[in-house]
C-alpha positions in Angstrom: 82.8 206.9 70.2 84.0 203.4 67.2 87.5 202.1 67.6 88.9 200.3 65.3 90.6 197.4 66.4 88.5 195.4 69.9 90.3 193.1 71.0 89.0 191.3 74.5 91.4 192.2 77.3 93.3 189.5 79.2 93.7 191.7 83.0 90.9 193.8 83.2 88.5 191.6 80.3 86.8 194.7 78.5 86.7 195.3 74.6 88.7 198.4 74.5 91.9 197.6 74.2 94.6 199.2 71.6 96.8 197.7 69.7 101.1 197.8 69.4 102.9 199.5 67.2 104.8 196.0 66.2 108.0 198.5 67.7 106.7 198.1 70.9 105.5 194.4 71.4 109.6 193.7 70.1 110.2 196.2 73.3 107.9 194.0 75.7 108.6 191.2 74.8 112.7 191.5 75.2 111.8 193.6 78.8 110.6 190.5 79.1 112.9 188.0 78.9 114.7 190.3 80.8 113.2 189.7 83.3 112.1 186.0 82.9 116.1 185.2 82.7 117.4 187.4 85.7 114.4 185.3 87.0 115.3 182.5 87.0 118.8 182.5 87.0 118.6 183.7 90.4 115.5 181.2 91.2 115.1 178.5 89.6 116.8 175.9 91.3 114.4 176.4 94.2 111.8 176.2 91.4 112.9 172.8 90.3 113.4 172.1 93.5 109.5 172.3 94.8 108.2 170.2 91.2 110.9 167.9 92.0 109.8 167.0 95.3 105.9 167.0 93.8 107.2 164.7 91.5 108.8 162.4 94.3 105.2 162.2 96.3 103.4 161.6 93.6 105.8 157.8 93.4 103.3 155.3 93.3 106.3 152.1 94.2 105.1 149.6 93.0 102.6 150.6 90.4 105.0 153.6 88.6 102.5 155.3 86.2 100.1 155.7 89.1 99.9 158.3 91.4 100.1 157.3 95.1 96.5 158.6 95.3 95.1 156.6 92.1 93.0 153.6 93.6 92.7 151.9 90.4 
């Protein structure tokens, strides 16, 4: 059986995936935007706090352009 389009599937690494219509692609994209916006509105401050902690842990006070664990 031959397929018109064969693109690798990023989820399962197979080459037999179906293509979406333009309308379906837009609907999925908009759905993911809503999910992402809701997630960020609820947990965005925690995500920012996490990255802020990581940034302060890696600052070399004497040479701020280097990380703490860089020997040279």
